[in-house]
C-alpha positions, 0 to 999 in steps of 0.5 A, a space after each residue: 331160838 330161830 336164827 334171823 336171816 337178812 331178805 338180802 342175803 337170801 335174795 343174792 343167794 338165790 341169785 348165785 344158784 340162778 348164776 350156778 344153774 345157769 340162769 341171769 334172773 338176779 335183777 329179777 328175783 324178789 324176797 320178802 319177810 312175812 312176819 308170822 308171829 314168833 316166826 319169820 316166813 320168807 317168801 321168794 318169787 323167781 321168774 317162771 322161765 328160770 325157776 325150774 333149775 333153780 328149784 332143783 338146785 334147793 331141792 337137791 343141796 337144800 333139802 327144800 321142797 321145791 313149789 309148782 312151777 310159778 309158784 313162790 318159794 316159801 321157806 322157814 327161817 331154817 330152810 332159808 338158812 340151808 338155801 344160803 349155805 348151799 348157795 356158797 358150799 357150806 354144804 358138808 361134801 360127804 353130804 353131796 359128793 358132786 360139789 367135791 371138786 366144782 370151784 365154789 365162788 
């Protein structure tokens, strides 16, 4: 069974990643859930001037392929959960040594 991810949790995670990446986009990140039959699809819109560092972060730490600059980020529930995990440091340090020693908020 697919886990349920809140659009609010995903938005907060994307805002956290923007903050980690040095961007101030919190008020402008939009996330919508699109029901797709038995699966949910999450669509996130990040301002084009700030999306590249966010997309680089999620590509590196959440193993999510980034869209083209300016395109919305489209995620499955599993991918959305990986983004949330990456934002709050739930990624295993042995998978990403760069996270070791960084202060986690």
